[in-house]
C-alpha positions as CSV (number, residue, x, y, z in Angstrom):
1,M,10.2,-9.1,4.4
2,D,13.7,-7.9,5.4
3,S,15.0,-7.9,9.0
4,D,17.9,-5.9,10.5
5,P,19.4,-7.9,13.4
6,Q,21.3,-4.8,14.7
7,A,18.2,-2.6,14.9
8,R,16.0,-5.5,15.8
9,T,13.3,-4.4,13.4
10,V,11.6,-5.9,10.4
11,E,10.4,-4.3,7.3
12,G,7.5,-5.3,5.2
13,L,4.7,-4.1,2.9
14,R,1.0,-3.7,3.7
15,V,-1.2,-3.7,0.6
16,A,-4.6,-2.0,1.0
17,T,-7.1,-0.4,-1.4
18,S,-8.0,3.3,-1.3
19,T,-10.1,5.7,-3.3
20,R,-7.7,8.5,-2.5
21,V,-5.1,9.5,-5.2
22,T,-2.3,12.0,-5.5
23,V,-0.9,13.2,-8.8
24,D,2.2,15.3,-9.2
25,L,1.9,18.2,-11.6
26,T,4.4,18.5,-14.4
27,D,6.2,21.8,-15.0
28,D,4.0,22.4,-18.1
29,Q,0.8,21.8,-16.0
30,V,2.0,24.2,-13.3
31,Q,2.7,26.9,-15.9
32,A,-0.7,26.2,-17.7
33,V,-2.6,27.0,-14.5
34,G,-0.5,30.0,-13.6
35,L,1.2,28.7,-10.4
36,P,4.6,29.9,-9.3
37,P,7.2,27.4,-10.7
38,G,9.6,25.3,-8.7
39,R,7.4,24.2,-5.7
40,G,6.5,20.6,-6.6
41,Y,2.7,20.8,-6.7
42,Q,0.3,17.8,-6.2
43,V,-3.4,17.3,-6.8
44,A,-5.0,15.1,-4.1
45,G,-8.5,13.8,-4.1
46,M,-10.8,10.9,-4.7
47,L,-10.9,8.9,-7.9
48,L,-14.4,8.5,-9.4
49,D,-15.6,6.5,-12.4
50,V,-17.9,8.1,-15.1
51,E,-21.0,7.4,-13.0
52,G,-19.5,9.3,-10.0
53,E,-18.8,6.1,-8.0
54,P,-15.5,5.8,-6.0
55,V,-12.8,3.6,-7.6
56,E,-10.5,1.6,-5.3
57,L,-6.9,1.2,-6.3
58,P,-4.2,-0.9,-4.5
59,R,-1.7,1.0,-2.5
60,A,1.4,-0.5,-0.9
61,V,2.7,1.0,2.3
62,S,6.1,0.2,3.8
63,L,6.2,-0.7,7.5
64,T,9.1,-1.0,9.9
65,V,8.2,-2.5,13.3
66,P,10.2,-3.9,16.2
67,I,10.7,-7.7,16.0
68,R,9.2,-8.0,19.5
69,W,5.8,-7.0,18.0
70,L,5.7,-10.1,15.8
71,R,3.7,-13.1,16.9
72,P,3.6,-16.6,15.4
73,T,0.6,-17.3,13.1
74,D,-2.0,-19.9,14.0
75,P,-0.5,-23.4,14.5
76,P,-0.5,-25.5,11.3
77,A,-3.6,-27.6,10.7
78,S,-3.4,-31.3,11.6
79,S,-2.6,-33.8,8.8
80,S,-6.2,-34.9,8.8
81,H,-7.4,-31.3,8.1
82,H,-8.5,-30.6,4.5
83,D,-8.6,-27.0,3.5
84,A,-10.8,-26.4,0.4
85,S,-8.8,-23.3,-0.5
86,V,-5.6,-25.3,-0.9
87,R,-5.6,-27.9,-3.7
88,G,-2.8,-30.4,-4.0
89,G,-1.7,-32.0,-7.2
């Protein structure tokens, strides 16, 4: 995460999954389907597997938010707390 002290904003990434996809057409594909060249075409839709079920893909989205929107995370657990998802060596 990067922060810009002058603008008082912070930039980060949000990763989510989506069944939506967008594919840019090449010049050869544009010509093959008879579209006017030079416009930068895209095909947008839903990705399905061979059985017609939606396939989810990860997608990263850049976010810029004011620093004042940020809040501290939950306080750290006490030293007597044992979190099963964290294994020490």
